[in-house]
VOTI-168107 format. One line per 4 residues: number of its first residue (from 1); their letters; for each residue x negated, y, z negated of C-alpha. Coordinates in pm, 1 decimal, padded with zeros to 6 digits. Layout:
# VOTI-168107
NUM> a> X Y Z ~ ...
This chain:
# VOTI-168107
1> mtqa> 02065.5 -02257.4 00725.5 ~ 02441.9 -02340.0 00695.2 ~ 02680.7 -02270.6 00994.5 ~ 02859.2 -01987.0 00814.4
5> vmdk> 02516.6 -01817.5 00742.4 ~ 02403.7 -01875.4 01102.3 ~ 02734.6 -01725.4 01235.0 ~ 02699.2 -01408.8 01008.3
9> neaa> 02337.6 -01355.6 01115.2 ~ 02421.9 -01390.7 01480.0 ~ 02719.5 -01164.6 01462.5 ~ 02508.2 -00898.8 01299.4
13> varf> 02231.6 -00941.6 01544.1 ~ 02489.7 -00890.4 01827.0 ~ 02633.2 -00579.5 01680.8 ~ 02281.4 -00418.1 01646.5
17> ldla> 02197.7 -00522.1 02008.5 ~ 02517.1 -00353.8 02126.2 ~ 02415.3 -00037.5 01948.7 ~ 02077.9 -00051.1 02146.3
21> assr> 02270.3 -00102.2 02470.9 ~ 02475.2 00217.5 02407.6 ~ 02179.2 00439.5 02318.6 ~ 01946.4 00488.7 02602.9
25> pdlp> 01810.0 00842.4 02611.9 ~ 01571.5 00970.2 02887.2 ~ 01240.4 00801.7 02782.4 ~ 00922.2 00711.0 02982.3
29> swfl> 00928.6 00369.2 03140.7 ~ 00651.4 00225.6 02931.9 ~ 00854.0 00306.6 02617.3 ~ 01167.3 00163.5 02761.5
33> elrq> 00981.0 -00158.7 02856.8 ~ 00843.9 -00187.2 02497.2 ~ 01201.9 -00134.9 02368.5 ~ 01323.2 -00417.9 02588.9
37> esak> 01051.5 -00653.3 02476.8 ~ 01140.6 -00559.1 02107.8 ~ 01513.7 -00632.5 02180.8 ~ 01420.9 -00972.5 02311.8
41> sfgr> 01206.5 -01036.7 01999.5 ~ 01493.6 -00935.4 01763.9 ~ 01750.3 -01149.5 01947.7 ~ 01511.0 -01445.1 01914.0
45> lgfp> 01411.3 -01397.3 01567.3 ~ 01750.3 -01285.6 01415.5 ~ 01763.8 -01148.2 01064.6 ~ 01562.3 -01333.3 00798.9
49> srkd> 01734.9 -01547.0 00539.3 ~ 01641.6 -01652.0 00189.3 ~ 01484.5 -01974.0 00343.9 ~ 01226.1 -01756.3 00481.0
53> eawr> 00931.8 -01741.6 00224.5 ~ 00881.7 -01373.8 00252.6 ~ 01252.3 -01307.8 00176.2 ~ 01318.9 -01579.0 -00069.2
57> qtki> 01398.4 -01335.5 -00348.5 ~ 01586.3 -01070.7 -00156.7 ~ 01943.3 -01115.3 -00030.3 ~ 02030.6 -00879.7 00271.0
61> dpil> 02404.5 -00958.3 00302.4 ~ 02506.2 -00585.2 00280.1 ~ 02306.1 -00534.5 00596.1 ~ 02451.0 -00828.0 00772.8
65> ttef> 02831.2 -00773.6 00677.1 ~ 02844.3 -00391.2 00710.7 ~ 02945.2 -00254.4 01055.2 ~ 02714.7 00042.9 01121.8
69> slap> 02727.2 00292.4 01388.4 ~ 02442.0 00517.2 01519.6 ~ 02414.1 00809.9 01275.5 ~ 02569.1 01130.8 01415.8
73> aatd> 02484.6 01480.4 01297.5 ~ 02565.0 01561.0 00945.5 ~ 02904.2 01692.2 00845.0 ~ 02867.5 01710.0 00480.4
77> kaal> 02699.5 02045.8 00455.2 ~ 02712.7 02058.3 00059.7 ~ 02523.0 01723.8 00032.2 ~ 02275.5 01848.3 00293.9
81> eals> 02215.2 02168.1 00110.6 ~ 02155.6 01998.0 -00216.4 ~ 01915.3 01752.9 -00057.3 ~ 01731.5 02017.6 00121.4
85> esmf> 01662.1 02189.6 -00206.9 ~ 01530.7 01864.2 -00375.9 ~ 01210.4 01900.4 -00575.3 ~ 01060.8 01653.2 -00320.3
89> vklg> 01104.3 01883.2 -00019.8 ~ 00904.8 02193.7 00068.2 ~ 00566.0 02090.7 -00073.9 ~ 00363.1 02370.9 00070.3
93> gprl> 00269.7 02275.7 00421.3 ~ 00404.8 02222.0 00761.0 ~ 00705.3 01975.8 00768.1 ~ 00962.8 01811.2 00996.2
97> vfvn> 01306.8 01744.8 00850.7 ~ 01547.4 01491.7 01012.9 ~ 01909.0 01472.5 00904.8 ~ 02073.9 01137.0 00974.0
101> ghld> 01787.3 01074.2 01218.7 ~ 01821.6 01401.6 01415.8 ~ 01571.6 01690.5 01390.0 ~ 01696.2 01989.5 01185.2
105> eels> 01509.1 02288.5 01320.0 ~ 01625.1 02526.7 01046.8 ~ 01487.9 02307.5 00763.6 ~ 01156.8 02230.5 00954.1
109> dver> 00852.3 02454.2 00958.4 ~ 00570.0 02361.7 01186.4 ~ 00431.4 02708.4 01221.5 ~ 00180.5 02643.2 00937.9
113> cpeg> 00031.4 02353.9 01119.3 ~ -00345.5 02399.0 01116.8 ~ -00561.3 02411.4 01399.7 ~ -00670.0 02065.4 01507.2
117> vrfg> -00350.4 01901.5 01397.9 ~ -00090.7 01817.8 01653.0 ~ 00246.3 01753.4 01472.7 ~ 00578.4 01698.2 01647.2
121> tlsr> 00876.9 01481.5 01694.1 ~ 00859.0 01144.4 01854.5 ~ 01112.6 01251.5 02135.9 ~ 00889.0 01563.5 02227.9
125> alre> 00568.2 01347.7 02229.0 ~ 00740.3 01096.2 02453.8 ~ 00882.0 01370.3 02678.5 ~ 00547.3 01554.2 02701.1
129> gwpv> 00350.5 01234.9 02743.3 ~ 00101.9 01273.6 02449.3 ~ -00174.7 01028.4 02532.6 ~ -00204.0 00917.7 02179.4
133> vqeh> 00144.6 00778.1 02162.3 ~ 00116.0 00541.0 02445.0 ~ -00221.4 00436.2 02330.6 ~ -00118.1 00342.0 01973.4
137> lgry> 00266.1 00308.1 01926.2 ~ 00378.7 -00044.0 01859.0 ~ 00008.5 -00175.2 01864.8 ~ -00027.9 -00235.6 01488.1
141> asfr> 00322.6 -00301.4 01346.0 ~ 00390.8 -00602.0 01566.0 ~ 00750.1 -00662.2 01650.2 ~ 00707.9 -01011.5 01778.9
145> eepf> 00732.1 -01191.0 01449.7 ~ 00890.4 -00910.8 01213.6 ~ 01272.1 -00895.5 01265.0 ~ 01318.9 -00551.2 01113.0
149> taln> 01012.8 -00408.0 01304.0 ~ 01163.8 -00546.7 01610.2 ~ 01495.1 -00385.7 01530.6 ~ 01321.8 -00055.4 01468.1
153> ltla> 01157.4 -00031.6 01804.4 ~ 01475.4 -00140.2 01972.6 ~ 01670.7 00143.1 01832.8 ~ 01392.2 00410.6 01769.9
157> dega> 01407.3 00730.6 01967.0 ~ 01318.3 00975.5 01706.9 ~ 01064.9 01031.8 01440.9 ~ 00730.6 01207.7 01396.7
161> vvhi> 00376.0 01201.2 01541.6 ~ 00078.9 01332.9 01356.9 ~ -00252.9 01354.5 01554.0 ~ -00565.1 01474.2 01348.4
165> sagt> -00836.3 01567.8 01587.8 ~ -01193.5 01456.2 01513.9 ~ -01364.4 01651.1 01241.3 ~ -01040.8 01831.6 01130.7
169> vaee> -00980.5 01886.0 00763.0 ~ -00601.6 01954.7 00699.4 ~ -00607.9 02150.5 00379.8 ~ -00228.7 02156.8 00333.1
173> piei> -00013.3 01842.7 00298.7 ~ 00182.4 01737.6 00606.0 ~ 00541.3 01651.4 00523.5 ~ 00798.3 01435.6 00706.2
177> vfln> 01142.1 01426.7 00545.0 ~ 01436.1 01197.8 00629.5 ~ 01769.9 01305.1 00482.8 ~ 02085.5 01085.0 00489.8
181> vsag> 02418.3 01241.2 00419.1 ~ 02769.5 01155.6 00504.2 ~ 02883.9 01210.4 00866.8 ~ 03239.9 01125.0 00816.0
185> dgpa> 03240.4 00818.4 01053.9 ~ 03170.2 00544.2 00820.0 ~ 02833.4 00374.4 00737.6 ~ 02560.5 00467.1 00970.7
189> tvhp> 02220.0 00343.7 01061.2 ~ 01877.2 00514.6 01139.2 ~ 01552.0 00373.7 01270.9 ~ 01284.3 00642.7 01239.8
193> rvlv> 00931.9 00580.8 01376.0 ~ 00623.3 00758.9 01250.0 ~ 00270.9 00746.5 01402.0 ~ -00020.5 00898.8 01240.8
197> vaea> -00367.9 00894.1 01420.3 ~ -00663.2 01033.1 01225.7 ~ -00948.6 01072.6 01446.8 ~ -01332.9 01028.4 01341.6
201> nsqa> -01431.3 01230.8 01026.0 ~ -01092.3 01389.7 00991.6 ~ -00898.0 01425.7 00657.0 ~ -00533.1 01470.7 00585.0
205> rive> -00273.1 01421.9 00324.3 ~ 00079.8 01326.4 00437.6 ~ 00401.6 01288.8 00253.0 ~ 00703.3 01083.8 00402.6
209> shlg> 01019.9 01136.1 00198.2 ~ 01353.8 00934.2 00224.9 ~ 01643.7 01094.8 00045.1 ~ 02006.1 01011.0 00039.5
213> sdgc> 02320.4 01183.8 -00111.8 ~ 02511.5 01026.8 -00370.7 ~ 02790.1 00796.0 -00256.8 ~ 02664.2 00773.7 00084.4
217> tyfs> 02640.8 00432.0 00246.5 ~ 02376.5 00391.0 00518.0 ~ 02105.3 00153.4 00644.1 ~ 01749.5 00318.4 00713.4
221> npvt> 01480.8 00102.2 00871.2 ~ 01170.7 00302.3 00915.0 ~ 00845.0 00200.3 01053.4 ~ 00518.0 00391.0 01012.4
225> eivg> 00186.1 00318.6 01182.3 ~ -00138.4 00474.6 01052.9 ~ -00459.3 00459.5 01242.9 ~ -00788.7 00570.2 01064.6
229> rdsa> -01087.2 00609.7 01310.6 ~ -01440.2 00593.6 01190.5 ~ -01498.8 00777.9 00872.2 ~ -01141.0 00923.1 00859.4
233> vvsy> -00989.7 01001.2 00509.4 ~ -00614.9 00981.0 00483.3 ~ -00375.4 00975.7 00176.7 ~ -00030.5 00875.0 00275.6
237> ykle> 00260.1 00894.5 00027.7 ~ 00598.6 00749.9 00086.9 ~ 00878.3 00861.6 -00144.0 ~ 01215.0 00687.7 -00165.7
241> qesg> 01520.8 00839.1 -00345.6 ~ 01777.6 00665.9 -00146.7 ~ 02152.7 00672.8 -00265.4 ~ 02276.8 00404.9 -00483.4
245> eglh> 02461.5 00267.2 -00188.0 ~ 02171.6 00310.4 00054.0 ~ 01992.9 00018.2 00221.4 ~ 01623.5 00067.7 00307.1
249> tgri> 01388.6 -00177.7 00481.6 ~ 01069.8 00012.6 00543.1 ~ 00730.8 -00089.3 00680.2 ~ 00383.1 00083.4 00680.1
253> evnq> 00106.2 -00071.8 00883.3 ~ -00245.9 00064.5 00858.8 ~ -00544.6 -00000.7 01082.9 ~ -00879.0 00107.0 00947.3
257> erns> -01193.2 00154.9 01133.7 ~ -01560.7 00183.6 01031.7 ~ -01607.4 00359.9 00709.4 ~ -01259.8 00489.4 00684.9
261> nirt> -01087.7 00555.8 00350.2 ~ -00708.7 00525.5 00351.2 ~ -00470.1 00536.5 00064.9 ~ -00108.3 00437.8 00077.0
265> svit> 00124.2 00515.5 -00215.8 ~ 00497.4 00397.0 -00219.7 ~ 00710.2 00548.0 -00489.4 ~ 01071.7 00415.3 -00519.4
269> lggg> 01300.9 00610.2 -00728.8 ~ 01636.9 00503.8 -00595.8 ~ 01827.7 00274.9 -00352.0 ~ 02087.7 -00006.4 -00364.8
273> lvrn> 01864.7 -00240.8 -00182.9 ~ 01510.2 -00153.1 -00088.7 ~ 01235.5 -00362.8 00072.1 ~ 00899.7 -00218.8 00141.4
277> dtgt> 00642.3 -00394.1 00367.3 ~ 00292.5 -00234.3 00336.6 ~ 00004.3 -00389.7 00537.5 ~ -00362.6 -00275.7 00581.6
281> tlag> -00613.1 -00422.0 00824.1 ~ -00973.3 -00349.6 00743.7 ~ -01105.0 -00376.8 01102.7 ~ -01442.1 -00201.6 01060.2
285> eggh> -01731.6 -00248.8 00834.4 ~ -01764.1 -00031.4 00528.2 ~ -01380.8 00043.1 00500.0 ~ -01215.2 00129.0 00185.8
289> aele> -00836.5 00089.1 00128.7 ~ -00620.0 00169.9 -00174.6 ~ -00261.0 00058.4 -00214.4 ~ -00049.6 00198.2 -00491.3
293> glfl> 00314.4 00177.4 -00581.4 ~ 00562.6 00271.1 -00853.0 ~ 00926.2 00147.3 -00847.4 ~ 01202.5 00243.7 -01097.7
297> vgek> 01493.1 00000.0 -01074.9 ~ 01821.8 00028.5 -01270.7 ~ 02194.0 -00050.5 -01249.9 ~ 02235.9 -00358.4 -01019.8
301> hhvd> 01983.3 -00233.5 -00767.8 ~ 01707.1 -00435.2 -00597.6 ~ 01366.3 -00338.6 -00491.4 ~ 01128.8 -00566.5 -00313.6
305> nftr> 00774.1 -00473.1 -00249.9 ~ 00562.9 -00705.3 -00012.0 ~ 00197.5 -00607.9 00051.3 ~ -00082.5 -00737.1 00258.8
309> ieht> -00445.6 -00648.0 00280.9 ~ -00652.1 -00821.8 00555.4 ~ -01037.3 -00790.7 00527.9 ~ -01170.3 -00889.3 00861.5
313> rplc> -01510.1 -00720.1 00861.8 ~ -01799.7 -00733.4 00612.6 ~ -01877.1 -00480.5 00338.3 ~ -01524.2 -00354.5 00277.2
317> dsre> -01339.8 -00303.0 -00053.2 ~ -00983.4 -00266.0 -00150.7 ~ -00784.5 -00171.9 -00463.0 ~ -00426.2 -00229.9 -00537.0
321> lykg> -00221.7 -00113.6 -00820.0 ~ 00161.5 -00155.3 -00831.7 ~ 00382.3 -00084.2 -01126.3 ~ 00744.7 -00158.5 -01180.6
325> ilmd> 00986.8 -00034.2 -01441.0 ~ 01318.2 -00211.4 -01469.3 ~ 01627.6 -00159.0 -01672.4 ~ 02001.5 -00240.5 -01687.9
329> hgrg> 02055.2 -00530.7 -01429.4 ~ 01787.8 -00417.3 -01209.1 ~ 01593.7 -00664.0 -00997.2 ~ 01252.7 -00625.8 -00863.1
333> vfrg> 01006.1 -00832.8 -00648.5 ~ 00646.2 -00796.3 -00593.9 ~ 00441.9 -01012.8 -00366.4 ~ 00082.7 -00908.0 -00278.0
337> rivv> -00131.9 -01100.2 -00038.5 ~ -00502.8 -01052.5 00015.3 ~ -00661.6 -01239.6 00304.4 ~ -01039.7 -01248.6 00342.2
341> akga> -01157.0 -01364.2 00689.8 ~ -01442.7 -01603.3 00741.0 ~ -01674.9 -01332.9 00859.1 ~ -01580.3 -01078.5 00595.3
345> qktd> -01872.1 -01124.0 00356.4 ~ -01946.8 -00882.9 00075.0 ~ -01586.2 -00808.2 00030.9 ~ -01485.4 -00655.5 -00296.4
349> skqt> -01103.1 -00660.0 -00365.0 ~ -00881.6 -00607.3 -00677.7 ~ -00510.3 -00640.0 -00700.6 ~ -00311.1 -00551.1 -01014.3
353> nnnl> 00071.0 -00568.7 -01055.7 ~ 00218.9 -00448.7 -01399.5 ~ 00582.0 -00459.0 -01477.3 ~ 00785.7 -00311.9 -01772.0
357> llsd> 01126.6 -00456.3 -01860.7 ~ 01341.3 -00215.9 -02063.0 ~ 01645.5 -00450.1 -02086.1 ~ 01717.3 -00814.9 -02141.1
361> nali> 01910.8 -00825.4 -01818.0 ~ 01646.6 -00676.1 -01598.4 ~ 01434.6 -00922.1 -01377.1 ~ 01114.0 -00926.9 -01198.8
365> ntkp> 00941.3 -01181.3 -00961.6 ~ 00587.1 -01133.2 -00904.4 ~ 00347.3 -01332.5 -00691.7 ~ -00012.4 -01227.6 -00623.2
369> qlei> -00190.3 -01425.1 -00371.4 ~ -00559.3 -01470.8 -00251.6 ~ -00675.7 -01642.0 00057.9 ~ -01039.0 -01652.7 00096.2
373> yadd> -01229.7 -01790.7 00383.8 ~ -01572.7 -01626.7 00316.1 ~ -01827.2 -01745.0 00050.5 ~ -01993.7 -01414.5 -00061.3
377> vkct> -01698.9 -01204.6 -00192.8 ~ -01590.4 -01066.8 -00527.5 ~ -01201.2 -01074.5 -00544.1 ~ -00952.6 -01079.2 -00850.0
381> hgat> -00577.9 -01043.5 -00901.7 ~ -00353.0 -01025.9 -01190.8 ~ 00024.2 -00959.0 -01274.7 ~ 00182.1 -00881.1 -01621.7
385> igql> 00546.1 -00878.1 -01724.0 ~ 00638.6 -00735.3 -02065.5 ~ 00838.2 -00501.0 -02279.8 ~ 00711.4 -00194.4 -02468.0
389> nads> 00448.9 -00275.4 -02730.7 ~ 00612.6 -00293.8 -03076.9 ~ 00295.9 -00183.8 -03252.5 ~ 00260.7 00125.4 -03032.9
393> vfyl> 00625.7 00228.7 -03098.8 ~ 00570.6 00181.4 -03468.9 ~ 00246.1 00377.7 -03442.8 ~ 00428.9 00682.2 -03277.3
397> rsrg> 00727.2 00652.4 -03529.8 ~ 00485.4 00669.0 -03823.0 ~ 00369.8 01023.8 -03683.8 ~ 00723.2 01136.8 -03721.7
401> isrd> 00839.0 01070.0 -03364.5 ~ 01193.4 00925.9 -03317.0 ~ 01242.6 00584.3 -03168.5 ~ 01379.1 00710.7 -02847.3
405> aars> 01102.0 00970.8 -02797.1 ~ 00843.6 00697.0 -02880.8 ~ 00974.9 00463.5 -02598.9 ~ 01008.9 00758.8 -02358.6
409> iliy> 00640.9 00849.9 -02428.7 ~ 00522.4 00500.2 -02371.8 ~ 00719.8 00458.1 -02056.0 ~ 00578.4 00781.9 -01918.8
413> afas> 00232.5 00677.4 -02008.8 ~ 00286.9 00350.5 -01808.5 ~ 00411.0 00531.2 -01483.7 ~ 00164.0 00815.8 -01513.3
417> evvn> -00117.9 00582.8 -01417.7 ~ 00009.7 00564.7 -01073.4 ~ 00156.8 00938.0 -01057.8 ~ -00167.9 01087.8 -01174.3
421> rikv> -00363.0 00938.1 -00867.0 ~ -00143.5 01137.5 -00624.3 ~ -00379.5 01395.9 -00453.7 ~ -00081.4 01624.4 -00340.7
425> dalr> -00027.2 01866.0 -00642.9 ~ 00317.5 01971.7 -00551.6 ~ 00436.9 01603.2 -00512.7 ~ 00261.6 01495.6 -00837.5
429> eald> 00415.7 01783.7 -01029.8 ~ 00761.1 01710.2 -00882.5 ~ 00729.0 01351.1 -00989.6 ~ 00637.9 01462.4 -01337.2
433> rylf> 00954.6 01681.5 -01358.4 ~ 01158.2 01392.3 -01227.0 ~ 01030.0 01159.5 -01505.9 ~ 01084.5 01427.3 -01768.6
437> ewlp> 01443.6 01458.6 -01652.8 ~ 01495.8 01087.0 -01615.5 ~ 01359.3 00975.2 -01946.4 ~ 01597.2 00997.0 -02242.7
441> mgka> 01362.7 01226.3 -02435.4 ~ 01196.3 01411.1 -02162.2 ~ 01137.2 01729.5 -02357.9 ~ 00938.9 01523.5 -02632.4
445> vkea> 00737.9 01357.3 -02361.0 ~ 00653.5 01690.1 -02184.8 ~ 00540.7 01823.2 -02526.0 ~ 00330.8 01511.8 -02596.6
449> f> 00139.5 01532.9 -02261.8
């Protein structure tokens, strides 16, 4: 690393540590100690550079060179109103809404929270001493070797906690919404923390949304930890529609116990620079993990998806499907890693990454990886990069469909393989509407399907 890069990195680290020093709310001692440990880790690690293998394809200069402040309450009421009426908000169940990292009680609605589900803000859970928080927070998303995770815990004092009691089936989706709008004080930064604990034999569907108003520059660095106890079933959806100037480095870390079934789906529709880290550890026999993703990248935006599945126990299986659609000068990265530990016999794992390039200037880098240390396993992985099939376009045109409509139908069909797997009806329907509006011939697509 050159001296200039080191100086830029160190200066950025110092600025963020100064923000941490200036923000010390009244929090329990154990949490403050955890934050102090994470601050030390962040100071030691610094920000990653392109010499780090996991960040080789992603340049984070906008994060290093912008002077961010802690996000104050929103002042752009018009933008807030527009975001709060987004098709991706108000999906039918209880919800918490945070604006620039601060709870908005008027937009939130926890009255519909079902019996057996405890759903509240992180600050409330810390003040009231919810045992589940001290037991699990920071245990799975390690901050000791991950700079952005360390930064999150160093600055996090708000977010959401979802605790699903044993045997509870939450019928309606639980919604966590993060809105970013201009506050009039320059670029701001937020570091939300989400903790989900699904006890034995419980079931829930949860949607975490990140939305940003057009023209708003900000840096969002959320971390979500999900714990699935024995035979828990959780479908977790993360939707990102950040502004074109928004910077997003997010992490989801899942820990699955015996016979649990957890699905994580990351849908990226916007953002100037987006990095998603999604990790799952199958820590009990008989676990099933599903990782899915869809990312749309245009203009000069950059989306990087890094996934990791660790099979540590026997008789577990995992399925992974990520799809990218890139146009204009969009840049995408997919790196998927599957690790099968020595004792994880009878593992069954399949990873697929398919990418569609819609312009000659779009670019995708993909790197699927398998690390297998057991001898009785069934593991496959594959990746494709291509353009729309000319024969398929010709076939549709021969049926009287215009060229643009034919292309739009094929693009929608490509994306819908991920969208159709979403088990929250309102979210799936909203994504369909979004795609119909986004595609050049959305009306023709809607009629075709």
